Each structure stands twice: as C-alpha cells, then as structure tokens.
C-alpha positions in Angstrom: 105.8 90.6 23.3 106.5 91.2 19.6 108.4 88.0 19.4 105.6 86.1 21.0 103.2 87.5 18.5 105.3 86.5 15.6 105.6 83.0 16.9 101.9 82.6 17.1 101.5 84.1 13.6 104.1 81.7 12.3 102.2 78.8 13.7 99.0 79.8 12.3 100.5 80.4 8.9 102.0 76.9 9.0 98.5 75.5 9.8 97.0 77.5 7.0 99.6 76.1 4.6 98.9 72.6 5.9 95.2 73.0 5.3 95.9 74.4 1.8 98.0 71.4 1.1 95.4 69.0 2.3 92.7 70.9 0.3 94.8 70.4 -2.8 95.2 66.8 -2.1 91.5 66.4 -1.6 90.8 68.2 -4.8 93.2 66.0 -6.6 91.6 63.0 -5.0 88.2 64.1 -6.0 89.3 64.5 -9.6 90.7 61.0 -9.6 87.6 59.7 -7.9 85.4 61.4 -10.5 87.5 59.9 -13.2 87.2 56.5 -11.6 83.4 56.8 -11.2 83.2 57.7 -14.8 85.2 54.7 -15.8 83.0 52.5 -13.5 79.9 53.9 -15.0 81.1 53.2 -18.5 82.0 49.7 -17.4 78.6 49.2 -15.8 76.9 50.4 -19.0 79.0 48.0 -20.9 78.2 45.1 -18.6 74.5 46.0 -18.7 74.6 45.7 -22.5 76.5 42.5 -22.3 74.6 40.7 -19.4 71.0 41.8 -20.2 70.2 39.0 -22.6 71.8 36.5 -20.3 69.5 37.6 -17.4 66.4 37.3 -19.6 67.4 33.8 -20.6 68.0 32.9 -17.0 64.4 34.1 -16.1 62.9 32.0 -18.9 64.8 29.0 -17.7 63.6 29.5 -14.2 60.0 29.6 -15.5 60.5 26.4 -17.5 62.1 24.8 -14.4 59.1 25.7 -12.3 56.6 24.4 -14.9 58.5 21.2 -15.2 58.4 20.7 -11.5 54.6 21.2 -11.4 54.2 18.8 -14.3 56.2 16.2 -12.5 54.0 16.6 -9.4 50.9 16.2 -11.6 52.2 13.2 -13.3 53.0 11.7 -9.9 49.4 12.4 -8.8 47.9 10.8 -12.0 49.9 7.7 -11.6 48.8 7.1 -8.0 45.4 5.5 -9.0 47.4 2.6 -10.4 48.9 2.1 -6.9 47.2 -1.0 -5.3 45.6 -2.1 -8.5 47.0 -5.5 -8.0 45.4 -5.8 -4.6 42.0 -4.7 -5.8 42.2 -7.1 -8.7 43.1 -10.0 -6.4 40.1 -9.2 -4.2 37.7 -8.8 -7.0 38.9 -12.0 -8.7 38.4 -13.9 -5.5 34.7 -13.1 -5.4 32.3 -11.8 -2.7 31.9 -15.3 -1.2 35.6 -15.5 -0.4 36.2 -12.0 0.9 32.8 -11.0 2.2 30.2 -8.8 0.6 31.2 -5.6 2.4 34.9 -6.0 1.6 34.0 -6.9 -2.0 31.8 -3.8 -2.4 34.5 -1.6 -0.9 37.1 -3.0 -3.3 34.8 -2.3 -6.2 34.2 1.2 -5.0 38.0 1.9 -4.8 38.5 0.4 -8.3 35.7 2.5 -9.6 37.2 5.7 -8.1 40.6 4.8 -9.7 38.9 4.4 -13.1 37.1 7.7 -12.6 40.4 9.5 -11.8 42.2 7.9 -14.8 39.3 8.9 -17.1 39.7 12.5 -16.0 43.3 12.7 -17.1 42.5 11.7 -20.7 46.1 10.5 -21.1 46.8 8.0 -23.8 49.3 6.3 -21.6 46.4 5.4 -19.2 44.2 3.8 -21.8 45.4 0.3 -21.2 45.1 0.7 -17.5 41.6 2.1 -17.9 40.6 -0.8 -20.1 41.9 -3.3 -17.5 40.1 -1.6 -14.7 36.9 -1.4 -16.7 37.0 -5.1 -17.5 37.8 -5.8 -13.8 34.7 -3.8 -12.7 32.5 -5.6 -15.2 33.7 -8.9 -13.8 33.0 -7.6 -10.3 29.4 -6.5 -11.3 28.8 -9.9 -12.8 29.9 -11.5 -9.6 27.5 -9.3 -7.6 24.6 -10.1 -10.0 25.3 -13.8 -9.7 25.4 -13.4 -5.9 22.1 -11.4 -5.9 20.4 -14.1 -8.0 21.8 -16.8 -5.8 20.5 -15.2 -2.6 17.1 -14.9 -4.2 17.0 -18.4 -5.4 17.7 -19.7 -1.9 14.2 -18.5 -0.9 12.4 -19.0 -4.2 11.0 -22.5 -3.6 7.2 -22.4 -4.1 5.1 -22.6 -1.0 1.6 -24.1 -0.3 -0.5 -21.0 0.4 -3.4 -23.1 1.8 -1.3 -24.0 4.9 -0.8 -20.4 5.8 -4.4 -19.5 5.2 -5.9 -22.4 7.2 -3.5 -21.8 10.1 -3.9 -18.1 9.8 -0.2 -17.5 9.5 1.6 -14.6 7.8 3.0 -15.4 4.4 6.8 -15.7 4.5 9.1 -13.1 3.1 12.8 -13.0 2.4 14.7 -13.5 5.7 15.9 -10.3 7.3 19.5 -11.6 7.4 19.5 -11.6 3.5 17.5 -8.4 3.1 20.5 -6.2 4.1 22.8 -8.0 1.7 20.4 -7.8 -1.1 19.8 -4.1 -0.4 23.5 -3.4 -0.4 24.1 -5.3 -3.6 21.2 -3.5 -5.4 22.4 -0.2 -4.0 25.8 -0.7 -5.7 24.4 -2.1 -8.9 21.8 0.7 -9.1 24.4 3.4 -8.4 26.7 2.2 -11.2 24.0 1.8 -13.7 21.3 4.5 -13.7 17.9 3.7 -15.5 14.8 5.5 -16.5 12.4 2.5 -16.9 12.0 -1.2 -16.6 13.6 -1.9 -20.0 16.6 0.2 -18.9 16.5 -1.1 -15.3 19.5 -2.7 -13.6 20.1 -6.4 -13.8 19.3 -6.8 -10.1 15.7 -5.4 -10.8 15.2 -7.7 -13.7 16.6 -10.7 -11.9 14.3 -10.0 -8.9 11.2 -9.7 -11.1 12.1 -12.9 -12.9 13.0 -15.0 -9.8 10.3 -13.8 -7.4 7.7 -13.6 -10.2 8.1 -17.3 -10.9 8.0 -18.0 -7.2 4.6 -16.2 -6.9 3.0 -17.8 -10.0 4.3 -21.3 -9.0 3.0 -20.9 -5.4 -0.5 -19.9 -6.6 -0.8 -22.4 -9.5 -2.5 -25.1 -7.5 -5.1 -22.7 -6.1 -5.8 -21.5 -9.7 -6.4 -25.1 -10.8 -8.5 -25.8 -7.7 -10.7 -22.7 -8.3 -11.7 -24.1 -11.7 -12.3 -27.7 -10.6 -14.3 -26.7 -7.5 -16.5 -24.4 -9.6 -17.7 -27.2 -11.8 -21.0 -28.8 -10.9 -22.1 -32.4 -11.2 -25.5 -31.4 -12.5 -26.0 -28.4 -14.8 -29.4 -27.7 -13.3 -28.1 -27.2 -9.8 -27.8 -23.6 -8.6 -24.3 -22.7 -7.5 -24.0 -22.7 -3.7 -22.2 -19.9 -2.1 -18.6 -20.7 -1.0 -18.4 -23.9 -3.1 -15.7 -22.5 -5.4 -12.1 -22.2 -4.2 -11.9 -18.7 -5.7 -12.1 -17.1 -2.2 -9.1 -19.0 -1.0 -7.3 -18.2 -4.2 -8.0 -14.5 -3.7 -6.8 -14.6 0.0 -3.6 -16.3 -1.1 -3.0 -13.6 -3.7 -3.5 -10.9 -1.2 -1.3 -12.5 1.4 1.6 -13.4 -0.9 1.5 -10.1 -2.8 1.6 -8.0 0.3 4.5 -10.1 1.6 6.3 -9.5 -1.7 5.6 -5.7 -1.4 7.3 -5.7 2.0 10.3 -7.4 0.5 10.5 -4.8 -2.3 10.2 -1.8 0.0 13.1 -3.2 2.2 15.5 -3.9 -0.7 15.0 -1.3 -3.4 14.8 2.5 -3.7 11.4 4.0 -3.2 11.1 5.4 -6.7 11.4 1.9 -8.1 8.8 0.1 -5.9 5.8 0.4 -8.2 7.6 -0.7 -11.3 9.3 -3.7 -9.6 6.0 -4.7 -7.9 4.1 -4.6 -11.2 6.6 -6.7 -13.0 7.1 -9.2 -10.2 3.4 -9.9 -10.0 2.8 -9.9 -13.7 2.9 -13.7 -14.2 0.7 -14.4 -11.2 -1.9 -11.8 -12.4 -1.8 -13.3 -15.9 -2.6 -16.7 -14.4 -5.4 -15.1 -12.3 -6.8 -13.5 -15.5 -6.7 -16.8 -17.3 -8.5 -18.6 -14.5 -11.3 -15.9 -14.5 -11.6 -16.1 -18.2 -12.2 -19.9 -18.0 -14.7 -19.4 -15.2 -16.4 -16.7 -17.2 -16.9 -19.1 -20.1 -18.2 -21.7 -17.8 -20.7 -19.2 -16.2 -22.0 -18.2 -19.6 -22.6 -21.8 -20.6 -25.1 -22.2 -17.8 -25.7 -18.6 -16.8 -29.1 -19.1 -15.0 -27.5 -21.4 -12.4 -23.9 -20.2 -12.4 -24.5 -16.5 -12.4 -24.2 -16.7 -8.6 -20.6 -17.8 -9.0 -20.1 -14.7 -11.1 -21.5 -12.5 -8.3 -19.3 -14.2 -5.8 -16.2 -13.7 -8.0 -17.0 -10.1 -8.7 -17.4 -9.4 -5.0 -14.2 -11.3 -4.0 -12.0 -9.8 -6.8 -13.2 -6.3 -6.3 -12.5 -6.4 -2.6 -9.1 -7.9 -3.4 -8.3 -5.0 -5.7 -9.4 -2.5 -3.1 -7.4 -4.0 -0.3 -4.2 -4.4 -2.2 -4.5 -0.9 -3.6 -5.0 0.5 -0.1 -1.8 -1.2 1.1 0.4 -0.6 -1.9 -1.3 1.9 -4.2 -0.8 -0.6 -7.0 -2.5 -3.2 -9.2 -6.0 -2.0 -9.0 -6.4 -1.6 -12.8 -4.7 -5.0 -13.4 -7.1 -6.8 -11.1 -10.1 -5.0 -12.4 -9.1 -5.9 -15.9 -8.7 -9.5 -14.8 -12.3 -9.8 -13.4 -13.9 -8.0 -16.4 -15.0 -11.3 -18.2 -16.8 -12.5 -15.1 -18.3 -9.1 -14.4 -19.6 -8.9 -17.9 -21.2 -12.4 -17.5 -22.7 -11.2 -14.2 -24.2 -8.2 -15.8 -25.6 -10.2 -18.7 -27.2 -12.6 -16.2 -29.4 -9.8 -14.8 -31.5 -9.7 -18.0 -31.0 -13.4 -18.8 -32.7 -14.5 -15.6 -35.8 -12.6 -16.6 -35.6 -13.8 -20.2 -35.4 -17.4 -18.9 -38.7 -17.0 -17.1 -40.4 -15.7 -20.3 -38.9 -18.5 -22.5 -39.8 -21.3 -20.2 -43.3 -20.1 -19.6 -43.8 -19.5 -23.3 -42.7 -23.1 -24.1 -45.2 -24.7 -21.7 -48.2 -26.4 -23.3 -50.0 -27.6 -20.2 -50.4 -27.3 -16.5 -51.5 -29.9 -13.9 -55.2 -30.6 -14.0 -55.3 -30.5 -10.2 -53.8 -27.0 -10.1 -50.5 -28.1 -8.6 -47.8 -25.5 -8.6 -45.1 -25.6 -11.3 -41.5 -26.4 -10.4 -40.4 -23.2 -12.1 -41.9 -21.2 -9.2 -39.7 -22.9 -6.7 -36.7 -22.7 -9.0 -37.1 -19.0 -9.6 -37.6 -18.2 -5.9 -34.6 -20.3 -5.0 -32.6 -18.2 -7.5 -33.9 -15.0 -5.9 -33.2 -16.3 -2.4 -29.6 -17.0 -3.5 -29.4 -13.7 -5.3 -29.9 -11.6 -2.2 -26.9 -13.3 -0.6 -24.7 -11.1 -2.8 -25.7 -7.5 -2.1 -22.3 -6.0 -2.6 -21.5 -7.1 -6.1 -25.1 -6.8 -7.2 -25.3 -3.3 -5.9 -22.4 -2.3 -8.1 -23.7 -4.2 -11.1 -27.3 -2.9 -10.8 -26.1 0.7 -10.3 -24.1 0.5 -13.5 -27.3 -0.7 -15.3 -29.7 1.8 -13.8 -33.0 1.2 -12.1 -35.4 -0.8 -14.2 -32.8 -1.5 -17.0 -33.0 -5.2 -16.5 -33.3 -6.3 -20.1 -30.7 -8.6 -21.5 -29.7 -6.0 -24.2 -29.1 -3.3 -21.6 -27.1 -5.8 -19.5 -25.0 -6.8 -22.5 -24.3 -3.2 -23.5 -23.4 -2.1 -20.0 -19.8 -3.4 -20.0 -17.4 -1.2 -18.2 -13.8 -1.2 -17.0 -14.2 1.6 -14.5 -12.1 1.2 -11.4 -14.0 0.2 -8.2 -13.7 2.2 -5.1 -14.6 1.6 -1.5 -17.5 4.0 -1.8 -18.9 2.4 -4.9 -18.6 -1.0 -3.3 -20.4 0.1 -0.2 -24.0 -1.2 -0.1 -26.0 1.8 0.8 -29.7 2.7 0.6 -29.5 3.1 -3.2 -27.8 -0.3 -3.7 -30.4 -2.1 -1.5 -33.2 -0.3 -3.2 -32.1 -1.4 -6.7 -31.7 -5.0 -5.5 -35.2 -4.9 -3.9 -36.6 -3.5 -7.1 -35.0 -6.2 -9.2 -36.3 -9.0 -6.9 -39.7 -7.4 -6.9 -39.8 -7.1 -10.7 -38.7 -10.7 -11.0 -41.5 -12.0 -8.8 -44.0 -9.8 -10.6 -42.8 -11.2 -13.9 -43.0 -14.8 -12.6 -46.6 -14.4 -11.3 -47.7 -12.4 -14.4 -46.5 -15.2 -16.7 -48.1 -17.8 -14.5 -51.4 -15.9 -14.7 -51.1 -15.6 -18.5 -50.3 -19.3 -18.7 -53.3 -20.3 -16.7 -55.6 -18.1 -18.8 -54.2 -19.6 -21.9 -54.4 -23.3 -20.9 -57.1 -23.6 -18.3 -60.8 -23.1 -18.6 -61.9 -24.1 -15.1 -61.8 -21.1 -12.8 -61.4 -23.5 -9.9 -58.2 -25.0 -11.3 -57.1 -21.6 -12.4 -57.5 -20.2 -8.9 -55.9 -23.1 -7.1 -53.0 -23.1 -9.6 -52.3 -19.4 -8.9 -52.9 -19.7 -5.2 -50.5 -22.6 -4.9 -47.8 -20.7 -6.8 -48.4 -17.5 -4.8 -48.2 -19.4 -1.6 -44.8 -20.8 -2.5 -43.6 -17.4 -3.5 -44.8 -15.9 -0.2 -43.4 -18.7 1.9 -40.0 -18.4 0.2 -40.0 -14.7 0.7 -40.7 -14.9 4.4 -38.2 -17.7 5.0 -35.2 -15.9 3.4 -33.4 -12.5 3.3 -35.8 -11.3 0.7 -38.3 -10.3 3.4 -35.6 -8.3 5.3 -34.6 -6.6 2.0 -38.2 -5.6 1.3 -38.6 -4.3 4.9 -35.4 -2.3 4.9 -36.2 -0.6 1.6 -40.0 -0.2 2.2 -40.6 -2.2 -1.0 -44.3 -3.2 -1.1 -44.9 -6.9 -1.2 -47.2 -7.4 -4.1 -47.8 -11.0 -3.3 -50.9 -10.2 -1.2 -52.7 -8.7 -4.2 -51.9 -11.8 -6.2 -53.2 -14.0 -3.4 -56.5 -12.1 -3.3 -56.7 -12.3 -7.0 -56.1 -16.1 -7.0 -58.7 -16.6 -4.2 -61.2 -14.4 -6.1 -60.7 -16.5 -9.2 -61.3 -19.7 -7.3 -64.3 -18.4 -5.4 -65.8 -17.4 -8.8 -66.5 -21.1 -9.3 -68.5 -21.1 -6.1 -70.8 -18.4 -7.1 -73.1 -20.9 -8.8 -74.2 -22.6 -5.5 -74.4 -19.2 -4.0 -76.7 -18.0 -6.7 -79.1 -20.9 -5.9 -79.4 -19.6 -2.4 -80.6 -16.2 -3.5 -84.4 -15.6 -3.2 -86.7 -12.7 -3.7 -88.9 -11.4 -0.8 -91.9 -9.2 -1.5 -92.5 -7.0 1.4 -96.0 -6.0 0.0 -97.3 -9.6 0.2 -97.7 -9.8 3.9 -96.0 -8.9 7.1 -92.3 -8.3 7.1 -90.5 -11.4 8.3 -89.1 -11.1 11.7 -85.3 -10.7 12.0 -83.2 -13.3 13.6 -83.0 -17.0 12.8 -84.6 -18.0 16.0 -87.8 -16.2 15.1 -88.1 -17.6 11.6 -90.9 -20.2 11.1 -89.9 -22.1 8.0 -93.2 -24.0 8.0 -95.2 -20.8 8.0 -93.1 -19.2 5.3 -93.4 -22.3 3.1 -97.1 -22.6 3.7 -97.6 -19.0 2.6 -96.0 -19.8 -0.8 -97.9 -21.0 -3.8 -97.0 -24.2 -5.5 -94.9 -22.5 -8.2 -92.8 -20.8 -5.6 -92.4 -24.1 -3.7 -91.3 -25.8 -6.9 -88.8 -23.0 -7.5 -87.4 -23.5 -4.0 -87.1 -27.3 -4.5 -85.2 -26.6 -7.7 -82.9 -24.1 -5.8 -82.1 -26.7 -3.2 -81.6 -29.3 -5.9 -79.3 -27.0 -7.9 -77.4 -26.1 -4.8 -76.9 -29.7 -3.9 -75.6 -30.6 -7.4 -73.3 -27.7 -7.6 -72.1 -27.9 -4.1 -71.4 -31.6 -4.3 -69.6 -31.3 -7.6 -67.5 -28.4 -6.3 -66.8 -30.2 -3.0 -65.6 -33.3 -4.8 -63.4 -31.2 -7.1 -62.1 -29.3 -4.1 -61.2 -32.5 -2.3 -59.6 -33.8 -5.5 -57.5 -30.8 -5.8 -56.8 -30.5 -2.1 -54.1 -33.2 -2.4 -52.1 -30.8 -4.6 -52.9 -27.7 -2.6 -50.2 -26.1 -0.5 -51.1 -26.4 3.2 -51.8 -22.7 3.7 -53.8 -22.6 0.4 -56.0 -25.5 1.5 -56.8 -23.9 4.9 -57.3 -20.4 3.5 -59.6 -21.5 0.6 -61.6 -23.6 3.1 -62.1 -20.6 5.3 -63.1 -18.4 2.4 -65.5 -21.0 1.0 -67.1 -21.4 4.5 -67.3 -17.7 5.0 -69.0 -17.4 1.6 -71.4 -20.4 1.6 -72.4 -21.0 5.2 -74.1 -17.7 6.0 -76.1 -17.8 2.8 -77.1 -21.4 3.3 -78.0 -21.0 6.9 -80.4 -18.1 6.0 -81.9 -20.0 3.1 -82.3 -23.2 5.2 -83.8 -21.4 8.1 -86.5 -20.0 5.8 -87.2 -22.8 3.4 -86.0 -26.1 4.8 -89.6 -27.2 5.5 -90.3 -27.3 1.7 -88.8 -30.8 1.9 -90.8 -31.7 5.0 -87.7 -33.5 6.4 -87.6 -36.2 3.7 -84.1 -35.1 2.5 -85.1 -35.3 -1.1 -84.3 -31.7 -1.8 -82.8 -30.4 1.4 -79.8 -32.7 1.7 -77.9 -30.7 4.3 -78.9 -29.1 7.5 -76.9 -26.3 8.9 -74.7 -28.6 11.0 -73.9 -31.1 8.3 -73.1 -28.4 5.9 -70.8 -26.7 8.4 -69.1 -30.0 9.0 -68.8 -30.6 5.3 -67.2 -27.1 4.8 -64.9 -27.6 7.7 -63.6 -30.9 6.4 -62.4 -29.1 3.3 -59.5 -27.6 5.2 
C-alpha cells in the first residue's frame, strides 16, 4: 500500500519537474522572443526612417503619371476635329452643284463644328488648322451665295403684267421646287452671320433685294411709261375722261406683283426679316411709281381745270392700293402715301382753282350774245361738275381735310398733308357726301351769280337779260337732272337752288312785258252808274263805250294803240330770241307770257273793243287772234 503510494508520488513529482523544465524553457523562449521583437522594432524604425522619403516620391510620381495620362487623353480629343478634314475639304471644293445642296450644307456644318472645337482649345499648334478651316468655310459660303443668286436669277426675267391682269391670272412667284433650296441656303447663311439691320444683313438678303428688286421695277417699267402717255390729251381744253389713263392698270400690276413677292419672302426668310426685305425689294419699283406720279402731278397742274379729274382718279386708286397692300402685308403704306402726295396736293389745289377759274373767266368777258344765248362756260362748268361727282371717294377725303366751305385756292394750297389713309377715312359716308354736295351747290351758285352780275353789267334790255339767265339756268338744271348730281342732292337733302334762279330769270324777262300790260289797265268809277255785270258774256262793249265821253274814248284808243306797238315789238323780239332759247325756256316763257297777257287783254277787249267799231285801226287783235299769237311763241 505504502509502496503504491510512493510510486504515485514519484510519478507526480516527475511530472512537476517536467512542467518546471518546460516553464523554464518557455520563459527563456519568451526572453529571446522579446529580444527579437526589440531588434525587429528597432529595424522597423530604421527602415521607416530610410524608406519614408522614397514612399513620398513614389506617390508624387503616381500623381504625375495620372496627370500625364489625362493630358494625353485630352490631346487625343483635341486632335480628333482634324480627322476627316481632307474629306470635308474635298466636298466643299467640289461645290454644291456636284455634291448636292443638302450634302454640301452638312459638310459645311461639320467643318464649322470642327473649327468651333479647335477655337475652344486655344492651342497654338491648332492655329494653322483653324486658319485652313476658316478659309475653307469662307469659300463654302461664297459657293452658297453664288448658288443662291444663281437660283434667283433663273426666275428674274421681267414679265408683262398686262397679260396676267387681262387674263385674270395670279402673278407668278418663285417655283416651289426652288423655295425649299433657297430657304435652306438662307437658313445656313443667316445662322453663320447674324445681323441687326439691313446694312448688317446677310449676303443672301442683299442679293435677294437686288435681284428681285430689279425684276419688279423692270416688269413694271412699261406700265409706268404707259400711264404717262395715256394721260396726255390731244386737246388741252378737253376734260379728262375717267379711265383713260393707264394708272389703274399700273396700280393693279403693283398690287399683284408685290403680293406675289411678299409670299416668296415669307416662304424663304425668317419672320423677323420679312418687313425689312420686303421694303428693300420693292424700293426701286416704288421709286419709279413716285417718279411717274410726280410727272403726272406736273402735267395736272399745267392744265388743272381739265386734268384735276385725273388727279382725283389717281388719289383714289393709289389710296386704295396702299390700304390693300397694308392689309395683306402690314407694309408700304407710308411709302405709297408719300408717292401720291404730289398728285394729292394738285387735287386739293384744284378745289379752289375751279372756283377761281369761274371768276376769272367771267371777269374777262366784255359782251354776251344779243339774243340772250347761253354762254359756253355754263356747259363747261356743269360738265366739270358732272365729272366731279364720279369721284366721291377721293373727293370725300380731300374735302374733309379742307373743311366745309373752305374752298378757296389759298385754303386748298395750305391744306397739304401726309397723314396716312385708313379704310374708315376713305369710306364715303354721310359727311363725305354732304361736303361734296355742298361744294357742287356752291359751284353752281357761283356760276349763276357771276352770270347774273355779267348780265347786269353788260345788258340793258331786261328781255335779253331774262332770256340769257333763263337759258343758262335751263342748261344747269338739265345737266343736274341728267347726271349723278341730282342723286347726290337727293341723298344729302341739299336744296336745289336752281328753281329760285329760274323764277328770278323769268321775272326779269316778264318785267319787259309789263309795258303792254300797263296799257290794258283802266279805271272804273263805281259812282258813275250801275256796277258792270260780272262775267264776260254779260258785258256789252257797245254800251260801255257809248257811256264814255270823247276824252275817255280817245284814251282807250291810245291804250289799244300803245298795247299794239309794245306787244308787236316784244313779240318780234321774242321770236328773234326764240331761236337761241333752250327748248324748255321757250315753252315756259311762252306759257308765262300767255298767262300774264291773255287774261288782261281778254277783259280789256270784252269791255272796250267797240271803241274801234270793228275797223281794226286801234283794236288789232281779237281774243282768238291774240291767243293764237301768244301760243305761237312757244
């Protein structure tokens, strides 16, 4: 038992010793390990001190390497625009006719992009390439401009507008097949060369205005010449007849060809350039139109009393032209109004000049026909007024600018204006018609007043005076009723003053017949016997004459004798003048004379014809023969 215990103890002791030995070894190992760690740490610190600068240099080199790589990449990008330069140059040098417009424009766009990219680098090495591309693009633009002009020239041959007007055809524009090409060309040229006004506009705009402007003016030239030649009269005294001048055709041609050109412009160019291009394209044609109207204005002023109607026609035509073109395009109203100003001023001056002409011509007259025949000036003035009312629209505008009653030549001359016309101002309303009616009425009144003054100054015979005025009044009245003057007076409730002049003329003529009427007046004394029975059938001439004393009978004989002399003289004078009387004047005066003389003579004859006892020595006419004599006057 004890032995067993010792054995166990010995084994355990041996194990303890073994563990102690191992612990010592471990402790020794730990000491060596610590020493090794110390040496390693010292080595590491030494390496750190030695390798630190090398690491930092390596990091800097890595950064430089990365920057160099990025720089190379950027250089590669910047050199790419030069790729394909030879192909673009070949295309551009060949020209749009060879490669096609769209391909040519695409090539120019690519070359432009390359140049833009090169400019953004600002590298000196690219300066030569940029210069070459710039020159290439300039060459390409010149080719486009030449093509643009060439396309325009193909359709710039002058046309004959009269053919399109007479056949009622639309004026030709640029063919649609070329419109798209021209629009594309202008689009590129405009995009590469911005502008702020016509002087800084693109070459395409200037070329278009030059080429098409010459086309417009050349096409209208013949009509401008024709307008002047057709407006000239063979006789200076002839009143211009409406529609004789070719100015209406000229204006129609301007409207048609201008509106066709406006459509071309709107299809080719950008909207913000339409008005400028249209103005400059039409400038030559409008200048020629202005020149034509200036020449016509001078012609009108040289014979204003007969050619003023041409002025009214031109004012009406040109004003409507300006309004219609402006309504379609919103352009050219001021230019066209300025063009017609010389003619409009002449038209305004004519308003007073027509009245002054009446005064001058009347004042220069030194005699009138002895038979009371009407003066030619009456027919001439009324013919002018008949023609005048054929132009209500322009005259409405002109008279409105002068004001009601301001018809004097000084007011007309000082009334020049350049105000723009409008559709409303050109519309002939109640006011315009009223002013025209007043002017016509005042002109007629002036004519008749001057005729009356002339008759008073030059004629002593009331019979001649009356017939003279009656004849002229009859012509005035006839020409009023046979023309639009009557309708004008009716529509404006303008009183026709001719009737009062007719009554005045008739009264003046009948004044000469008061002498035979005075011979038929007698005095009856109701206190000298029974009142004479009323009614001619109950009158006993023999009884009345028998009741008279010899003195009264002699007085009656003298009255009959005086009547015969006066009546025969006036009848002879009337018959003499009847050849110069207007038909209605002759019949009217005959009726008035008969109505005046016949009742008085019938009464006087009924009472006193027995004083002659049927011998015819004093009582030359019975009632029947006198009535026949009076009736024959008509």
